[in-house]
C-alpha positions as CSV (number, residue, x, y, z in Angstrom):
1,M,18.8,17.1,-2.9
2,T,16.1,16.2,-0.3
3,K,13.7,15.7,-3.1
4,R,15.9,13.9,-5.1
5,L,16.8,11.4,-2.3
6,A,13.1,10.7,-2.0
7,I,12.4,9.9,-5.4
8,A,15.6,7.8,-5.0
9,T,14.0,6.0,-1.7
10,Y,10.3,5.2,-3.7
11,A,12.2,3.6,-6.3
12,V,14.1,1.3,-3.9
13,L,11.2,0.7,-1.9
14,A,8.7,-0.2,-5.1
15,Y,11.8,-2.4,-6.2
16,A,11.6,-4.3,-3.0
17,A,7.8,-4.7,-3.7
18,F,8.3,-6.0,-7.1
19,L,11.3,-8.6,-5.4
20,L,8.3,-9.7,-2.6
21,S,5.9,-10.2,-5.5
22,V,7.9,-12.4,-7.5
23,V,9.0,-14.5,-5.1
24,W,5.0,-14.7,-3.6
25,A,4.4,-15.6,-7.2
26,V,7.0,-18.4,-7.4
27,G,5.2,-19.9,-4.5
28,F,1.8,-19.1,-5.3
29,L,1.9,-20.9,-8.3
30,A,3.7,-23.9,-7.0
31,G,1.1,-24.3,-4.4
32,R,3.8,-23.9,-1.9
33,G,3.3,-20.4,-0.6
34,A,3.9,-19.2,2.7
35,V,1.0,-17.4,3.0
36,T,-1.6,-18.1,0.2
37,S,-1.3,-20.3,-2.7
38,V,-3.3,-21.1,-6.1
39,D,-4.6,-24.4,-4.8
40,G,-5.8,-25.4,-1.5
41,P,-9.2,-26.1,0.2
42,A,-12.1,-24.3,-0.5
43,A,-13.5,-21.5,1.7
44,I,-16.4,-20.7,-0.3
45,P,-18.2,-22.1,-3.2
46,A,-16.8,-22.3,-6.5
47,A,-19.0,-19.8,-8.6
48,A,-17.9,-17.2,-5.7
49,A,-14.6,-18.2,-5.7
50,L,-14.1,-17.8,-9.7
51,A,-16.0,-14.4,-9.4
52,I,-13.7,-13.0,-7.0
53,N,-11.0,-14.3,-8.9
54,G,-11.7,-13.1,-11.9
55,A,-12.3,-9.6,-10.4
56,L,-9.2,-9.8,-9.1
57,L,-7.4,-10.5,-12.5
58,L,-9.3,-7.8,-13.7
59,A,-8.5,-5.4,-11.5
60,F,-4.4,-6.1,-12.8
61,A,-5.1,-6.1,-16.1
62,A,-7.0,-2.8,-16.3
63,Q,-4.3,-1.6,-14.2
64,H,-1.4,-3.0,-16.4
65,T,-3.9,-1.2,-19.8
66,I,-4.5,1.8,-18.4
67,M,-1.2,2.9,-17.1
68,A,0.8,1.6,-19.9
69,R,-1.3,4.2,-22.1
70,A,0.5,7.2,-23.1
71,G,-2.5,9.6,-22.4
72,F,-2.3,8.1,-18.8
73,K,1.5,8.9,-18.5
74,Q,0.9,12.4,-19.7
75,R,-1.6,12.7,-17.0
76,L,0.6,11.0,-14.4
77,A,3.5,13.4,-15.4
78,R,1.4,16.4,-14.3
79,L,1.6,15.0,-10.6
80,L,4.7,13.2,-10.5
81,P,8.2,13.6,-11.1
82,P,9.4,11.7,-14.5
83,A,12.2,9.9,-12.6
84,A,9.3,8.5,-9.9
85,E,6.5,7.6,-13.1
86,R,8.0,3.8,-13.5
87,S,8.6,3.2,-9.9
88,T,4.8,4.1,-9.7
89,F,4.0,1.4,-12.1
90,V,5.9,-1.1,-10.8
91,L,4.8,0.0,-7.3
92,V,0.9,-0.3,-8.3
93,S,1.5,-3.6,-10.3
94,S,3.0,-5.3,-6.6
95,L,0.4,-4.0,-4.5
96,L,-2.1,-5.1,-7.0
97,L,-0.5,-9.0,-7.1
98,F,-0.5,-8.7,-3.5
99,A,-4.4,-8.4,-2.9
100,L,-4.4,-11.2,-6.0
101,F,-2.6,-13.5,-4.2
102,G,-3.6,-12.6,-0.8
103,W,-7.2,-13.1,-1.5
104,W,-7.3,-15.8,-3.9
105,Q,-9.8,-17.9,-3.4
106,P,-9.1,-21.8,-4.3
107,V,-11.3,-24.1,-6.5
108,P,-9.5,-27.5,-5.7
109,A,-11.1,-30.2,-8.2
110,T,-8.5,-31.6,-10.4
111,I,-8.6,-31.6,-13.7
112,W,-5.0,-33.6,-14.4
113,H,-2.6,-34.9,-12.0
114,V,0.6,-36.3,-13.2
115,G,3.1,-38.4,-10.9
116,P,6.9,-39.1,-10.9
117,P,8.9,-39.3,-12.6
118,W,7.3,-36.9,-15.4
119,S,6.1,-34.1,-12.4
120,A,9.9,-33.8,-12.1
121,V,10.1,-32.7,-15.1
122,I,7.1,-30.0,-15.4
123,W,8.8,-28.8,-12.5
124,L,12.0,-28.1,-14.1
125,G,9.9,-26.5,-17.0
126,Y,8.6,-24.7,-14.5
127,A,11.7,-23.3,-13.0
128,I,12.5,-22.5,-16.8
129,G,9.8,-20.2,-17.2
130,W,10.4,-18.1,-14.1
131,A,14.1,-18.0,-15.1
132,I,13.0,-16.8,-18.2
133,V,11.4,-14.2,-16.7
134,V,13.9,-12.8,-14.9
135,W,16.2,-13.3,-17.3
136,S,14.6,-11.5,-20.0
137,T,14.6,-8.1,-17.5
138,F,18.3,-7.5,-17.4
139,M,18.2,-8.7,-21.2
140,I,16.8,-5.4,-21.8
141,D,18.2,-3.3,-18.8
142,H,16.6,-4.7,-15.4
143,A,17.2,-0.8,-13.5
144,D,15.8,0.9,-16.3
145,F,12.3,-1.6,-16.6
146,L,12.1,-1.4,-13.0
147,G,12.3,2.3,-12.4
148,L,16.0,2.6,-10.3
149,K,17.8,3.9,-13.3
150,Q,15.5,6.9,-13.5
151,A,15.7,7.9,-9.8
152,Y,19.6,7.2,-9.6
153,L,20.3,9.2,-12.9
154,N,17.6,12.0,-11.2
155,L,19.8,11.6,-7.9
156,R,23.4,12.3,-10.1
157,R,21.4,15.6,-11.7
158,R,21.8,13.2,-14.9
159,S,18.9,12.9,-17.5
160,H,17.1,10.0,-18.5
161,G,16.9,8.8,-22.2
162,E,14.7,6.2,-23.8
163,P,16.2,3.0,-23.5
164,A,17.6,1.6,-27.2
165,F,16.2,-1.1,-29.1
166,T,18.0,-4.2,-28.3
167,E,18.0,-7.9,-30.1
168,R,20.1,-9.6,-27.4
169,W,19.9,-13.0,-26.5
170,L,16.7,-14.8,-26.1
171,Y,15.1,-11.6,-28.2
172,A,16.8,-12.9,-31.2
173,W,14.4,-15.7,-30.7
174,C,11.0,-14.1,-29.9
175,R,10.1,-10.6,-29.1
176,H,8.6,-11.0,-26.3
177,P,10.5,-13.7,-24.0
178,M,9.1,-12.4,-20.4
179,M,5.7,-13.1,-21.7
180,L,7.0,-16.5,-23.0
181,G,8.5,-17.3,-19.7
182,L,5.2,-16.4,-17.4
183,V,2.9,-18.5,-19.9
184,I,5.3,-21.2,-19.4
185,A,4.8,-21.2,-15.5
186,F,1.3,-20.4,-15.2
187,W,1.2,-24.0,-16.9
188,A,3.9,-25.9,-15.7
189,A,1.5,-27.5,-13.2
190,P,1.9,-31.4,-12.7
191,T,-1.3,-31.2,-10.5
192,M,-4.0,-28.6,-12.3
193,T,-7.1,-27.6,-10.8
194,V,-9.9,-25.8,-11.7
195,G,-8.9,-22.4,-9.6
196,H,-5.2,-23.2,-10.9
197,L,-6.7,-23.5,-14.7
198,F,-9.0,-20.4,-14.5
199,F,-5.8,-18.6,-13.5
200,A,-3.3,-19.7,-16.5
201,V,-6.1,-19.5,-19.1
202,S,-7.4,-15.9,-17.8
203,S,-3.7,-14.6,-17.5
204,T,-2.6,-16.1,-20.9
205,A,-5.7,-14.7,-22.8
206,Y,-4.5,-11.3,-21.1
207,I,-0.8,-11.7,-22.3
208,L,-1.9,-12.3,-25.7
209,V,-4.3,-9.7,-25.9
210,G,-1.6,-7.2,-24.0
211,I,0.8,-8.6,-26.9
212,R,-1.1,-6.8,-29.5
213,F,-1.1,-3.4,-27.7
214,E,2.3,-3.3,-27.3
215,E,3.1,-4.3,-30.5
216,R,1.2,-1.3,-31.8
217,A,3.1,1.0,-29.5
218,L,6.3,-0.1,-30.8
219,R,5.6,0.0,-34.3
220,A,4.4,3.7,-33.7
221,Q,7.2,4.9,-31.5
222,L,10.1,2.4,-33.5
223,G,8.5,2.2,-37.1
224,P,10.2,0.6,-39.9
225,V,12.9,-0.6,-37.5
226,Y,10.4,-2.6,-35.3
227,E,8.7,-3.6,-38.4
228,E,11.7,-5.5,-39.8
229,Y,12.6,-7.1,-36.8
230,A,9.0,-8.3,-36.2
231,G,9.1,-9.5,-40.0
232,R,12.1,-11.7,-38.8
233,V,11.2,-12.6,-35.3
234,P,8.1,-14.5,-33.9
235,A,6.2,-12.6,-31.5
236,L,6.2,-15.7,-28.4
237,L,7.4,-18.9,-29.9
238,P,10.8,-18.6,-30.2
239,R,12.8,-19.6,-33.6
240,P,16.2,-19.6,-33.6
241,P,17.5,-16.8,-35.5
242,S,19.0,-17.6,-38.9
243,S,22.5,-16.5,-39.8
């Protein structure tokens, strides 16, 4: 019981770190972070700032890519109980986001600036982007996606099965609504600086590459079911489902 309770506590802490990383991300990209933001005064030369920022983004991308691979999951299973694997992914991702936001180096040269009233429309788009990201986790299984369900079932001595394939809500419009929401949030900026543009371009590029890897894994896992789904529903640009 002590071990199961420890796993549950670990899952809750990982989930808390995730929530904090999301709140920080919203403020960070809006330029209103309580600690740091994507925009701000330059502290070091632009070339050095972009090199540091690139390394931070690369570290996050590498972690996401490596920890999502089946081979790594098999190795991790030798070290951790299955109920703690997803929480570990969530926790490591959140810690790397803390590092990214905390050590980010602004490059404040302005690419574009949009004033009122159109800036309000852009901020609305920014809010919609984040709403899509959060909502997408509930369209599938929020607790499972973030490791809470695995820990809870383990605490209750119940087995955890793979989440069922779903086409609910936005998943009937596009195959990766969470990624769509992130892309919107990355680019919806009334004032776009060089540093923000670097973040948006790099993160969007990684999302596009990541989708290709995820699609390959889903096709291998789900077979004809996912092939048929992919034939009807676009990957990223939403399209109303046909009757």
